[in-house]
N, C-alpha and C positions, 0 to 999 in steps of 0.2 A: 141566403147563405153566401158568405164571402170568404175567400182565402187571399191573403196578401203575403207573398214571399219576398224575402230580402236577404242580403248578406253575401250575394255572389260577387264575383270579380275575376280578375286575371291573376293567376298565381303560378309560380314555378313548380315543377314536379318535386314532390317530397314535402311541400308546405301544407298548411292547414287552412281551412275555412270553417266558419260556423254559420249555418243558415237558420233563419227564423221564419216561422209561418204564424201569422196572426189570423185566427179564425173567428167568425161571428155569424149570427143568424140561426144557430142551433145549439142544443145543449151539449157543449163540447165534451164534458166529462163523461158522457154516456157512450162515446164513440171511440173505436180504435182509430188510429191515425196512421197514414202512410205517406212517406216521401217517394216521389216518382222522379224519373228523369227521362228526357227525350233528346237524343243526339240527332243531328241532321241526317235525314234519310233512314232513320231507324224508328221502330215502334216505341211507345212509352213503356218503361219498365219500372217496377217497384224496386226500391233500393233499401227500404227500411220500414218496419211496421212496429207500432207499439200498442199495447192493450190500453183500454180506457183508464185503468188505474195506474198504468205505467209499470206494472210489475213484470211484464214479459215483452221481449223484443225479438224480432226475427230479421234476418238479413240474407240476401243471396250470397253465394260464395265469392262473387266478384268484388264485394265490398266488406265482407265479414272480417273483423279484426282491424279494420281501418275506419269505418263509419260507426257513429254512436247516435242513436235517436233518444230523445228525452222529451218530456212535456211538463208543463206547469198548468194544472187545471184551474188555478186561481187567476191565471192570466189569459186563458184560452189560447195557449201558444204551444207549438211543437218546434223542436230544434233538431238540427242535424249537424253534428260535429264531424267534419271530414278531415282525416289525417292521412299522411303519406299519399297525397294526391298524385294521380297518374294522368297522362295525356288522355287516356281512354275514359276518364271521368268527365271530360268536357261534354256539357249538355245543358239544357235548360231544366232546372229543378222545380218541381211543383209539389204541393201537398194536397191531400184530400182525405176524407173520412172513409171508413168502411162500415156499411156499404157506401159506395160512391154517391156523392152528390153530383148532379149534372153540371153544376157550375164549377169552372176552374179559375184559378187566379192567373195573373200574367206570367208567373214564374220568375225565376231569377237565374241569370246566365252565369255559369261557371266555366271558365276557360283555363285549362292547365297547359302551360306551354313555357318553354325556356326562351 
């Protein structure tokens, strides 16, 4: 199982980024997928989940209305559109399946700063 995250970077508050997670080594279309983030000194937290078909999504209140998760089961990929970014969104972002696989990708750094 492998996850490769990309698309992070340094952006100003209020701007947008689109993250991409390429998954391999399992039957992607059968699993829910979740984006997580981990800020320095904090625990890893889930920020968006999508069902295997892509029909349903869930978000914590901290990102609801700003982040949008989507997936393409033909490409084994999951995406995170992040809008109206805030400094508190600064973190390393990861993806994984539900239930979790023990292997994690390297993540992609998102830094929101003026």
